[in-house]
N, C-alpha and C positions, 0 to 999 in steps of 0.2 A: 117499833120499826115500821109496822104496817101502817099505822096512823101517820107517821112522819112522811112516808113515801107518798101517801094519798094527798097530803097537804102540799108537797112540792109540785105534784102534777096539777093540782088546782091552781096554784099560783102561776104556773107557766101558761095555762089556758087563759087565766085572767089577764096576764101581761099581753098576750097576743091580741086579745079582744080589745084592750084599752089602747093599744098603740097603733094599730093599722088605721090608715095607711102610712102615716109619716114616721112611726116609731118602731123600735125593736127592743129586745132584751139582751143584756150581756150574758154570756155563757155562765151557767151556775148561779144566776141571780134573778130575782124577780123585779129588778129595777129597770124601768123603761130606758131605752137608749135611742136617741134621735139619729137615724141614718139618712134622713132626707129622702125625697122622692126618687132620686137617681139610683138609690140602692135597691129599690123595689123591682125585682126581676122575677116575677112568677113564671113558671114553665109554660103556661098556656092561659089565655090565647095569644100572648105576645111572642113567645118563642116556639110556638107550635105551628100547626098547619095554617092557621089563619093569618099570622103576621110574617113569619120567616119560613114558612113551609109552603104548602101548595098555593096559598092565596097571595103571599107577598114575594117570596123568593123561590117558590116552588112552581107548581103548574100555572098559577095565576100571574105572579110577578116575575119570578126568575126562571120559571119553567116555560111551558108552552105559551102561557099568556103574555109574559113580558120579554123573556130572553129565549124563549123556545120558538115553537112554530109560529106564534102570532107576531112576536116582536123581532127576535133575532134568529128565528128559525125559518121555517118554510115561508111564513108570511112576510117577514121584513128582510131577512138576509138570505132567505132560501128561495123557493120557487117564485114568490111574488116580487121581492125586492132585489135580491142579489142573484136570483136564479133566472128563469126564463123571462120574467116580466121586466126586471130592472137591469140586471147585468148578464142575463142569459140570452135566450133566443129573442125576446121582445126588445131589449134595449141595446145590447152589444152583440147580440147574436144575429140571427137571420134578418131581423127587421132593421136594426140600427147599424150594425157593423158587418152585416152579412149581405145577403142578396139584395135587400131593399135599399140600404143606405150606402154601404161601401162595397157592395158586391155587384150583382148584375145591373141594379138600377142606377147607382151613382158612379161607381168606378168600373163597371163592367160594360156589358153590351150597350146599355142605353146612354150613359154619359161619356165614358171614356172608351167605349168599345164601338159597337156598330154605328151608333148615332153620332158620336162626336169625332172619332178618329177612324171609324170603320166604314162599312159599306153604305150606311144610311145617310151619312153626313156630306159626302162629296162624290164627284163623278168617278166612276170606275168602269173600265172596260179591259178585260184581259185578252191578250192577243196570243194566238198559237204561233210560235216561230217555226214555220214550215214552208215559207215561200209563197203561201197563198195570201192574197191581200184581203184580210177580213177586218180591216179598220172600218169603223162606221163612217157615214158621211160627216158626223160631228167631229171626227178625228182628222179630217183632211184639210189641207191648206194649199191655197194657190201660192206659187213662187214667183220670182222675178222673171222666169223664163217660160214661155209657152211650151206646153208639152211635158212639163215636169211638175210633179205634185208631191208635197211633203205630207208626212203622217206623224201624229203624236197622240199617245194615249198612256194610261197608267192604271194600276190597281193598287191594292194595299201594300204590295211588296216590290213592284217593279215599274220601271219606265220603259215604254215601247216607242221606238222611232222607226219610220220607214221613208223611203223615197222611190218614186217611179220616174222613168224618163229614158230616152234613147241611150244615153251614155252609161246607164246602169248595166245594160247588156252589151256594152261595146267591147269588153275584154281588154280595155286600155290599161296599161301599167302607169300612165301619167295622170289619170283622172281620179279625183278623190271626192268622197262624201265626208264632210267634217261637221260634227255637231258639238257645239260648245254648251257647257252646263255650268250654271251659277247655282251653287247649293246654299245660297242665302246666308252666307256668313259661317258655314261649317269650316271653310278654309279662308285664307285672306283674299285670294282671287286676283285677277288682273284683267285689264282691258286689251292687252296685247296678245293676239292669237299666235298660233304656230306658223312659222315661215315655210312656204313651199316655193323653192327656187328663189324668186325675188318678190313674192307676194306675201304680205303679212296683214291679217285683219286688224283693224282698230274697232273693238267691240263697242256696243252702245253705251252711252252715259247711263250710269246706274246699274250696269251689268258687269259683274266681276267674275270671270270664268275661273272655276276651280279644276274642271275636268274637260277633256276634249276626246270624243270618240272619233276615230277615223277608219275608213274602209276604202281599199283600193279597188278600182272598177274591174280589174282582172280577177278579182276574188282570191288573190293570193296572200292578202295581208290585212289584218285589222289589229287595233290596239286601243287602249284608253290611256291617255296621258294626264298627268296631274301637275298642277302648278305648285312648285316647291317653295315659292316665296321669292325666287330669283330667276327661275328657268322652268321650262317644260321638261318633264321627265316621264319615263314609262311607269305606269302604275300596275300593281299586282291585281289587276281586274281582268277577267275574261268574259266578255259579253257573249251572249248566244245570238248568232247571226245566220241568216239564210238568204241567199240570192237565187231568184228564179227568173230568167228572162230579163225584162226591163224593170224588175221590182226587187228591192232588198229591204229587209227588216231586221231589227236587233232588239234585244232585251238587256237592260242593265238593272241589277238589283239595287234598291234604295239603300240596303244595308252596306253595300260597297261604297256608297257615296256619303256615308255618315248619317243616314236616315233623316234627311232634311224634310221639313214640312212643305217647303216651297222650292221648286227647281225652275230656274230660268233656262230657256232653251233658245238657241240661235243656230240655224242650219244654213249650209251653203255647199256648193260644189265648185271645184276649181281644176284647171288643167295646169300642171307645172312644167310641161314640155317647153324647153328653150325655143323661142321664136313663136310659140303658140300659147303662151300663158294667157289665162282668161278666168274670170270669176263669174259664176252664174248660179241659177236655181236657188237663190236666197229665199229663206222663209223666216218670218212671214213676208208676204208680198209687200213691195215698197221699201224693203230694208236697204237696198242700194240699186243702182242701175248696172246692168251687166257690162262687163268690160275688163280691160287690164288695169290693175292698180298696183303700185308698189306698196301703198298703204290702202287696204280695202276699207271704205267708209261704211261700216255696218251700223245701222241706226235703230233697228227694231228687234224685239224679242218676244217670246211667249212665256207667260207666268203659269207654270203648272202647280197651282196651289191646290193641294189634295183635299182641303177641307171644304172647297166650294163646289156647289152642284152644277154650275154652268159648264157646258161642254168645252173641250179644248179649243175649238175654233170660234168660240164666242168672242165678240169684239171687246168685251170687258177684260179679257186675258192678254190682249196685245198691248205691249208697252213700247214707247210712251204713247 
């Protein structure tokens, strides 16, 4: 028995020696069996650390080196590729989608903020509504009537309008300051102004009024009217107005007007008293000749384009 066992062991060793790499032996036999190269699956170095372990699917290929920190971890999908550098702070964070590209630099203060739609891109002058005339010389306009001066300014949130002249301080219940506003397509608009007794403005070509501010010279009444598409009606807008002596000023929020980028402005005064009807103090100067008109032939207006740096009374802003 001992000799027979030793013989079987010897045969098995000989079988392995003769058949590697392409052959094997059937169980219980010393006859070589051809398994082909696909059947050779030694444990190492192909299934161990070198091929499927640390080197191939471990630290080197599937671990830190390929799918870990270097390829799909911190280096590729982590801090460098999908983190701060590619999808994080550097690509979609502070630099690309944050402060530098879509934040302060592109969509914030520089492009869509202060420089494009904010303070740095266009003319701005805030007026305190307190009866003190603090409009700048650049905000002042001559009118069609000697002794009367119009005012116009704006900032990021509001439009400011003023008028000076003897009738502002007259206390008259029949004299009006009327300011027509074209919000550049926010509403449909009309060239037909509001009728006062028998006088109705025909507003300039290319100017379609959406709103009309009106103030009575006895300081008893003010309102903003809105064109409905077929008629003038009172709007739910309350301007801030202050009259002191022969000067009056008002503020209207752009948000109440639909936040237009450009507002056309046409100003005038009129007396609606029967037997004394008269239109005067039109701004800008040259917009009509003072007098009585059933249809007031208004021809000029001012373009308050908030994106432009030119001052309000610059000749480039007067239309046509």
